[in-house]
C-alpha positions as CSV (number, residue, x, y, z in Angstrom):
1,X,-25.8,7.9,2.7
2,X,-23.8,8.5,5.5
3,X,-23.9,12.5,6.7
4,X,-22.0,14.4,4.5
5,X,-19.7,17.2,5.0
6,X,-19.5,20.7,2.5
7,X,-15.5,20.6,1.0
8,X,-14.1,24.1,2.1
9,X,-15.8,27.0,0.0
10,X,-16.8,24.1,-2.7
11,X,-20.5,23.4,-3.1
12,X,-19.5,19.2,-2.9
13,X,-21.6,17.3,-0.3
14,X,-18.7,14.3,1.0
15,X,-18.6,11.8,3.1
16,X,-16.8,12.3,6.7
17,X,-14.3,9.5,5.1
18,X,-13.0,9.1,1.6
19,X,-11.8,5.7,-0.4
20,X,-8.3,5.9,-2.1
21,X,-7.3,5.0,-4.8
22,X,-4.6,3.5,-4.9
23,X,-5.2,0.2,-4.5
24,X,-7.3,-0.3,-7.5
25,X,-5.5,-2.0,-10.4
26,X,-2.9,-2.5,-8.0
27,X,-3.4,-4.8,-5.2
28,X,-7.2,-4.9,-5.5
29,X,-7.6,-6.3,-9.1
30,X,-10.8,-4.1,-11.2
31,X,-13.5,-7.5,-9.7
32,X,-12.3,-7.0,-6.7
33,X,-11.8,-3.6,-6.9
34,X,-15.5,-3.0,-8.3
35,X,-16.6,-4.5,-5.2
36,X,-15.4,-2.5,-2.8
37,X,-16.3,0.8,-4.7
38,X,-20.0,-1.2,-4.2
39,X,-19.5,-1.9,-0.4
40,X,-17.8,1.8,-0.1
41,X,-21.7,3.7,-2.3
42,X,-23.8,0.9,-0.3
43,X,-23.2,1.8,3.0
44,X,-23.8,5.6,2.3
45,X,-20.0,6.8,1.2
46,X,-19.4,8.6,-1.4
47,X,-15.8,10.3,-2.3
48,X,-13.3,8.5,-4.4
49,X,-9.9,10.1,-5.0
50,X,-7.1,9.0,-7.0
51,X,-4.4,9.9,-9.1
52,X,-3.1,9.9,-12.9
53,X,0.2,8.6,-10.9
54,X,-1.8,5.1,-9.6
55,X,0.3,2.8,-9.2
56,X,3.2,3.9,-11.8
57,X,5.1,1.6,-8.9
58,X,4.5,-1.6,-10.1
59,X,6.0,-3.9,-12.4
60,X,4.5,-3.6,-15.6
61,X,2.0,-0.5,-14.4
62,X,2.7,2.7,-16.3
63,X,-0.1,5.5,-14.0
64,X,-4.0,5.7,-15.0
65,X,-4.1,2.0,-13.4
66,X,-6.9,3.3,-11.1
67,X,-8.4,5.9,-13.0
68,X,-9.2,3.1,-15.4
69,X,-10.9,0.4,-12.8
70,X,-12.9,2.9,-11.1
71,X,-13.3,4.5,-14.7
72,X,-14.8,0.9,-15.6
73,X,-17.0,0.6,-12.4
74,X,-18.8,3.8,-13.3
75,X,-18.9,2.3,-16.1
76,X,-20.9,-0.7,-15.7
77,X,-22.7,1.0,-12.0
78,X,-24.3,4.4,-14.0
79,X,-23.1,6.4,-10.9
80,X,-21.7,8.8,-12.3
81,X,-23.9,11.2,-10.3
82,X,-24.2,9.7,-7.0
83,X,-20.1,10.3,-6.2
84,X,-17.9,13.0,-6.0
85,X,-14.8,12.3,-8.0
86,X,-10.8,13.6,-7.1
87,X,-7.9,12.7,-9.2
88,X,-4.4,14.4,-9.1
89,X,-1.4,15.2,-12.1
90,X,2.6,15.5,-11.5
91,X,3.5,12.2,-11.3
92,X,2.6,9.5,-14.0
93,X,6.0,8.8,-15.6
94,X,4.8,10.5,-18.5
95,X,3.2,13.1,-17.4
96,X,5.2,14.4,-14.6
97,X,4.9,18.0,-12.9
98,X,2.4,21.0,-13.6
99,X,3.4,22.6,-17.1
100,X,0.6,24.4,-19.1
101,X,0.4,22.0,-21.9
102,X,1.0,18.8,-19.5
103,X,-2.0,19.5,-17.0
104,X,-4.3,19.9,-20.6
105,X,-3.1,16.8,-21.8
106,X,-2.9,15.0,-18.4
107,X,-7.0,16.3,-17.5
108,X,-8.5,14.5,-20.9
109,X,-6.5,11.6,-20.6
110,X,-7.5,10.6,-16.7
111,X,-11.4,11.8,-18.1
112,X,-11.2,9.3,-21.2
113,X,-9.7,6.5,-18.3
114,X,-12.6,8.0,-15.3
115,X,-14.8,7.5,-18.7
116,X,-16.6,11.0,-17.6
117,X,-16.7,14.4,-18.6
118,X,-15.7,15.9,-15.8
119,X,-14.2,15.3,-11.7
120,X,-15.7,17.4,-8.8
121,X,-12.3,17.5,-7.5
122,X,-8.4,18.0,-9.4
123,X,-5.4,18.0,-7.5
124,X,-2.8,19.9,-8.3
125,X,-0.7,16.5,-6.6
126,X,2.9,17.9,-6.0
127,X,4.9,20.9,-6.4
128,X,6.4,22.4,-9.2
129,X,9.6,24.6,-8.4
130,X,10.5,24.4,-12.3
131,X,7.1,25.8,-13.6
132,X,6.1,29.4,-12.4
133,X,3.0,29.5,-10.5
134,X,1.0,31.4,-12.1
135,X,1.1,29.6,-15.3
136,X,0.3,26.5,-13.0
137,X,-2.8,28.4,-11.5
138,X,-4.2,29.6,-14.9
139,X,-3.7,26.1,-16.3
140,X,-5.8,25.2,-13.7
141,X,-8.3,27.5,-13.7
142,X,-8.6,26.7,-17.6
143,X,-10.0,23.6,-15.9
144,X,-12.3,24.4,-14.3
145,X,-13.6,26.9,-17.0
146,X,-13.5,24.4,-19.3
147,X,-16.0,22.5,-17.0
148,X,-13.4,19.5,-16.7
149,X,-13.4,20.0,-13.0
150,X,-15.8,21.3,-10.6
151,X,-13.4,22.6,-8.8
152,X,-9.2,22.9,-7.1
153,X,-7.7,21.0,-5.3
154,X,-3.7,20.8,-3.7
155,X,-1.9,18.3,-2.3
156,X,1.9,18.9,-0.5
157,X,2.1,21.9,-0.5
158,X,4.2,23.9,2.0
159,X,2.0,26.7,3.8
160,X,3.6,29.6,1.8
161,X,3.2,28.1,-1.4
162,X,-0.7,27.8,-0.6
163,X,-0.1,31.0,0.2
164,X,1.2,32.3,-2.9
165,X,-1.4,30.4,-5.1
166,X,-4.5,32.0,-3.7
167,X,-3.0,35.4,-4.0
168,X,-2.3,34.8,-7.9
169,X,-5.7,33.1,-8.0
170,X,-7.1,36.0,-6.4
171,X,-5.0,39.0,-8.0
172,X,-6.8,37.1,-11.1
173,X,-9.8,36.7,-10.3
174,X,-9.9,33.1,-10.6
175,X,-11.0,30.3,-8.5
176,X,-9.7,29.5,-5.3
177,X,-8.3,26.3,-4.1
178,X,-11.3,24.7,-1.9
179,X,-9.3,20.9,-0.5
180,X,-5.6,21.1,1.3
181,X,-4.5,16.9,1.3
182,X,-1.8,16.6,3.6
183,X,0.0,13.1,5.7
184,X,-1.7,13.5,8.4
185,X,-2.9,10.8,11.3
186,X,-2.3,9.9,15.1
187,X,1.1,9.4,14.5
188,X,1.8,11.9,12.4
189,X,0.7,16.3,12.9
190,X,4.2,17.9,12.9
191,X,3.2,19.2,8.9
192,X,-0.8,20.8,10.0
193,X,-1.0,21.4,13.2
194,X,0.9,24.4,15.1
195,X,1.4,28.3,14.0
196,X,1.8,29.0,10.6
197,X,1.4,25.4,9.4
198,X,-0.8,23.8,7.3
199,X,-3.5,23.9,9.0
200,X,-3.2,27.4,10.2
201,X,-3.0,28.6,6.6
202,X,-5.7,25.9,5.2
203,X,-8.6,27.8,7.7
204,X,-7.4,31.2,6.8
205,X,-8.2,30.0,3.3
206,X,-11.2,27.6,4.0
207,X,-9.7,24.9,2.3
208,X,-11.3,21.8,3.7
209,X,-8.0,18.7,5.0
210,X,-8.6,15.1,3.3
211,X,-5.5,14.1,4.5
212,X,-4.4,10.6,3.1
213,X,-1.6,8.3,4.7
214,X,-4.9,8.7,7.8
215,X,-4.1,5.0,9.5
216,X,0.0,5.6,9.3
217,X,0.9,3.2,6.2
218,X,-1.2,0.6,8.0
219,X,0.4,1.1,11.3
220,X,-2.6,2.1,13.5
221,X,-4.6,-1.4,12.4
222,X,-2.5,-3.2,14.7
223,X,-0.6,-5.4,12.3
224,X,2.8,-4.8,13.9
225,X,3.5,-5.6,17.4
226,X,7.1,-5.3,20.0
227,X,10.0,-6.6,18.2
228,X,9.0,-6.0,14.9
229,X,11.6,-6.6,12.2
230,X,11.9,-3.7,10.7
231,X,13.5,-5.3,8.0
232,X,10.3,-7.0,7.6
233,X,8.3,-3.2,7.7
234,X,6.3,-2.1,4.0
235,X,7.7,0.7,4.1
236,X,10.2,3.8,5.5
237,X,7.0,5.3,7.3
238,X,5.8,2.1,9.2
239,X,10.0,1.8,10.4
240,X,9.8,5.1,11.1
241,X,7.0,4.1,13.9
242,X,8.3,1.1,16.0
243,X,9.2,3.4,18.9
244,X,7.3,2.4,22.3
245,X,5.5,5.5,22.1
246,X,3.4,5.0,18.8
247,X,2.8,0.9,20.0
248,X,1.4,2.6,23.4
249,X,-0.9,4.9,20.9
250,X,-1.7,1.5,19.6
251,X,-2.8,0.2,22.3
252,X,-4.7,2.4,23.7
253,X,-7.0,2.4,19.6
254,X,-7.1,-1.0,21.2
255,X,-9.1,-0.5,24.0
256,X,-10.8,2.0,22.5
257,X,-12.3,-0.5,19.7
258,X,-13.2,-3.1,22.2
259,X,-15.7,-0.8,23.9
260,X,-17.1,-0.6,20.9
261,X,-16.8,-3.6,19.3
262,X,-14.6,-2.3,16.0
263,X,-11.2,-2.0,14.8
264,X,-8.6,-0.2,15.8
265,X,-8.4,1.2,12.5
266,X,-12.2,2.1,12.6
267,X,-10.5,4.9,16.0
268,X,-7.6,5.9,14.6
269,X,-10.3,6.7,11.4
270,X,-13.1,8.6,13.6
271,X,-9.8,10.2,15.4
272,X,-8.7,12.4,12.2
273,X,-12.1,13.2,11.3
274,X,-12.9,15.6,13.5
275,X,-9.9,17.1,14.1
276,X,-10.3,20.4,13.7
277,X,-10.7,21.3,9.7
278,X,-10.6,17.3,8.6
279,X,-13.2,17.3,6.3
280,X,-12.9,13.6,5.1
281,X,-9.5,11.7,6.0
282,X,-9.0,9.1,2.9
283,X,-8.1,4.9,3.6
284,X,-7.9,1.9,1.3
285,X,-8.9,-1.3,1.0
286,X,-8.3,-4.5,-1.1
287,X,-10.2,-6.9,0.8
288,X,-14.0,-6.1,2.4
289,X,-11.5,-7.1,6.0
290,X,-10.0,-4.2,5.1
291,X,-12.8,-2.3,4.1
292,X,-14.8,-2.6,7.5
293,X,-13.4,-0.2,9.4
294,X,-14.0,2.4,7.2
295,X,-17.7,1.8,6.9
296,X,-17.7,1.5,10.1
297,X,-16.0,5.3,10.8
298,X,-18.4,6.7,8.9
299,X,-20.9,6.5,11.6
300,X,-18.2,5.7,14.7
301,X,-18.8,8.7,17.4
302,X,-15.9,8.2,20.3
303,X,-16.2,9.9,24.0
304,X,-14.6,13.6,24.3
305,X,-13.0,11.2,27.0
306,X,-11.8,8.7,24.4
307,X,-10.7,11.2,21.8
308,X,-8.5,13.6,24.3
309,X,-6.7,10.2,25.4
310,X,-5.8,9.6,22.0
311,X,-4.9,13.0,21.8
312,X,-2.7,12.5,25.5
313,X,-0.6,9.4,23.7
314,X,-0.5,10.9,20.2
315,X,1.4,13.9,21.9
316,X,4.2,11.8,23.5
317,X,4.7,9.9,19.8
318,X,5.3,13.0,18.1
319,X,8.9,13.8,17.2
């Protein structure tokens, strides 16, 4: 197994790059997903991230497809104790939000699909302003106390709400959250870095950062070139990156990648992996070729001057 890192204040030992499960059962069918999971674990990875909402956005899907694929892999491989499984609640169309009854029903449904009696980390996927936070925090503690999750995490929460969650937990002697999952990469740092932002609040409360969109929706792989028509970019996020400053970051990624004989994506992940507070960036793969850079990033070591050069280029690309 690759060297592991401790996630926040938990005793979870996770690999330095996590495998995102959003593509499982969607752009990667079940056999392909199982191959990706096998290769990731065989290379030393152990941290698998999913959500009950994946992939409800695809035609004919209702959510839970990713969990079901991971569950069939766990059953067939018998490796439950060798991996750390994280899932989330609040985006599945019939389980939206963080009302108490919804949380309790959602975790049971997730465990059924995952074919396990517990997850290692259960996230509140998105804040729910329509449910009093005290009720949500208490429901997550009840799930933890019942042994259905070992730890609790937060995803996409604003700094003030993170503070409020932690205060409620402390006041009621509940277990605190141990992880925070933010949008964070070389081209998007503004939500995490800086005074009073997510990174500072996470550090104050001993939350390990588990970034998503670690490759900027694929832009940091180098697949887009200057002159790309914004209409062909697959998402609004990529359209925002079609600027000279962002392409300059990719050019530098290519230069450093060539020096290490790896893909640009591996360099982008290694840079993020070693940012303050970051424990395990997430990246997904639907093919063996896409998985390669993720596996390389498990152990790729950048020179200090390479990381600093990337940070300087990134500074110029922030908006």
